[in-house]
N, C-alpha and C positions, 0 to 999 in steps of 0.2 A: 504494500500500500504506500502510495506516494504522499508526502506531506506538502501542503500548500505554503508552508513557511520556508523561505529560501535558506534560512540558517539550519534547518533540519533536513533539508534535501541533500542528496548525494551530488546534485549539480553544483558547479562552481559559478557563483554570481559575482560579477565585477562590482556592481553597485547595489546597495540596499535601495528601497524606494525613496528614502530620505536623501541618500547621497545622489541619486539620479535627479531628484528635484533640485538639489543645490547645484549640481553640474549644469542643468538646463537653465537655471536662473542667473548664474554668474556671468558677468562680462568677460571673465578670464577664459571661459570656454571659447568665446568668439575670438578673443585675442590669440589664443593658441591655434585656432582654426585659420587665422590669417597668417600668422608667423610661420607655421610649419610649411605651407607651400612656397612661401617666399624664400625660406631657407633652402628648400629643395631646388628652386630655380638658381639661387646663388651657388649651390653645390654643383649643379650641372654646368653652368658657365665656367666656374672655377676648374672643374675636372677637365674640361676641354682645354683651358689655358695651361694647366699643369702638364697635361699629356703633350700638348704642342711644344712646351719648353723642353720636356724630356726627349721628344723625338727630333726636334730641329735646333735645339739650343738657342732659341730666340723667344723674346717676350717674357723675360724673367720678371720685370716689374709688373706687368699686367697680371701674371700668375700670382705674384706675391700679394698685390693689392686685393685680388679676388679671394685669396685664402684668408686674408685679414677680414674682409667683408663677411665671408662665410663664418668665420670664427666669431665675429660680432653677433651675427644672428644666433649662433649656438648659445652664447652667453645670455642673450636676452631671452631666448626661448626657455633656457634652464631656469632663470630667475622667475619669469612669469609662470612657468610650469609648476615651480615650487609653491607659488602663491595660489595657483589653481588647486593644487593638491591640498593645501591648508584649508581652503574654502570647502572643498568637496569632502575630504576625508579627516580633517581636523589635525593634520600634521604636515609639515613642510615637505618632507621627503620620506621615501621608503614606506609609504602606505602599503598595506598588504596586497592590494590589487595591482600595484605597479612596482613592487619591490625590485624585481630583477631588471626591469626596464631602467629604473633609477640607478641601480648598481652599474649597469653597462653604460649608462649616460656618463658616469664619472670616468670610465675608461676613455670614452670619446672626448670628454673635456680635457682629460690629462694629455691625450695625444695632440689635440689642437693647441693646448697651452705649451706643450713641449716645442711645437713648431714656432710659436711666437717667441719663446725663450731663445731658441736656436737662431732665429732671425735677428733678434736684437743683440745677442751676444756674439754673433758670427761664429758660433761653435761648430757649425757644419758648413760644408760647401753648398753652393746653390743647388746642385743636383741632389745632395743628401737631404736638403730641406724639402725638395719636391717629393722625394720618396717618403719622407716623414709625413708630409701632407697627404699623400696617397694612403698611407697606413691609417691616418686619422679618418680619411674619407671612407675607407673600407669598414672601419668600426662604426662610423655614422650610418652607413647603409644597413648594417646589421641592426643597429639600434632603431632606425626608422622602421625597419621591418617588424621589430617587436611591437612598436606602437601601432602600426597599421593592423597587425594581427589582433591586438587588444581592442582597437576601434571596431573591427569586424565582429569580434566576440560580443562587444557591448550592443552592437546593432542587432545581432541575432538574439541576444538576451532580451532586448527591448521588444523585438518582434514576437518572441515567444510569450512574453508577459502580456502584450497587447492581445495576442490570439487567445490566451487563457481567459482574459477578461471578457472577450467577445463570446466565447463558448459558455462561460458562466452566466452571462446575461441572457 
């Protein structure tokens, strides 16, 4: 026999009804929804510029500025995401529903920050900097995939909840 209480069910729910209401009511959800695709566009442009530099040894500064712009988006989305998490889940980071995504976000941030450090200290050659940026970008793609998967799960959960309400009515 299945329970109607999500906390007693064997199903994993990302949001309680209260958390979903807070998620839907906060402006931070909209902000995240705007920043995430902008960051992805910055990533794609930068990826092309970094690969162009590595392939043709040209356009170092264009690639560098694009990496810094992408990194700026990353920092902003992490800060606003922490605020979103506080509003929705009551804590700034590592809420149960997004624990592993937050953990891996710190790997992404560490790699991007290592790039910025290498750039400003000149600790690496330009080619090594670009390879470090690619490592940061690879981690970013994995992390973005984690969040997209969670977004899909939340939508499926919402669709299932809405369907349950329709059937019950």
